[in-house]
Wavefront OBJ file of the C-alpha trace (Angstrom):
o trace
v -29.759 -37.295 111.937
v -30.723 -40.914 112.563
v -27.853 -42.961 114.038
v -29.441 -46.239 112.912
v -28.784 -45.275 109.283
v -25.053 -44.904 109.993
v -24.291 -48.002 112.089
v -24.496 -51.251 110.070
v -26.501 -54.185 111.359
v -24.911 -57.447 112.486
v -25.707 -59.323 109.255
v -24.201 -56.508 107.187
v -20.975 -56.608 109.198
v -20.834 -60.406 108.915
v -21.401 -60.260 105.151
v -18.574 -57.758 104.669
v -16.258 -59.798 106.915
v -16.923 -62.906 104.819
v -16.257 -60.970 101.612
v -12.905 -59.713 102.955
v -11.926 -63.159 104.245
v -12.828 -64.718 100.895
v -10.718 -62.134 99.076
v -7.732 -62.828 101.297
v -8.040 -66.584 100.762
v -8.344 -66.181 96.989
v -5.307 -63.877 96.905
v -3.277 -66.363 98.971
v -4.265 -69.208 96.650
v -3.357 -67.197 93.528
v 0.033 -66.303 95.017
v 0.702 -69.935 95.860
v -0.011 -70.988 92.260
v 2.324 -68.507 90.558
v 5.906 -68.480 91.895
v 6.872 -65.499 89.725
v 4.017 -63.453 91.158
v 4.964 -64.544 94.693
v 8.556 -63.408 94.079
v 7.325 -60.061 92.727
v 5.184 -59.478 95.820
v 7.989 -60.544 98.151
v 10.489 -58.287 96.397
v 8.035 -55.370 96.598
v 7.379 -55.849 100.306
v 9.072 -53.878 103.038
v 10.689 -55.938 105.776
v 11.929 -54.314 108.987
v 14.572 -56.232 110.931
v 16.079 -55.535 114.327
v 19.806 -55.574 115.073
v 19.730 -59.364 115.584
v 18.257 -59.998 112.142
v 14.769 -60.868 113.406
v 11.897 -59.716 111.205
v 9.696 -57.254 113.051
v 7.124 -57.059 110.226
l 1 2 3 4 5 6 7 8 9 10 11 12 13 14 15 16 17 18 19 20 21 22 23 24 25 26 27 28 29 30 31 32 33 34 35 36 37 38 39 40 41 42 43 44 45 46 47 48 49 50 51 52 53 54 55 56 57
C-alpha cells in the first residue's frame, strides 16, 4: 500500500478548500436575497440557549 496515493497534495487540498469556501459564500448570498428562504432556514435551525437566554450555538 502506497501512502502517497492516500494523502492529497497541497494543491489538491487548496483546490477543495476554495470550492467549499465558494459554496459557502454562494449559499450566504442566496439566503440574503430571499427573505422567505432565510426564514425557512432559521425556523429549521436548532438553537441551544443557556439559562440566561444566551445562544450557545
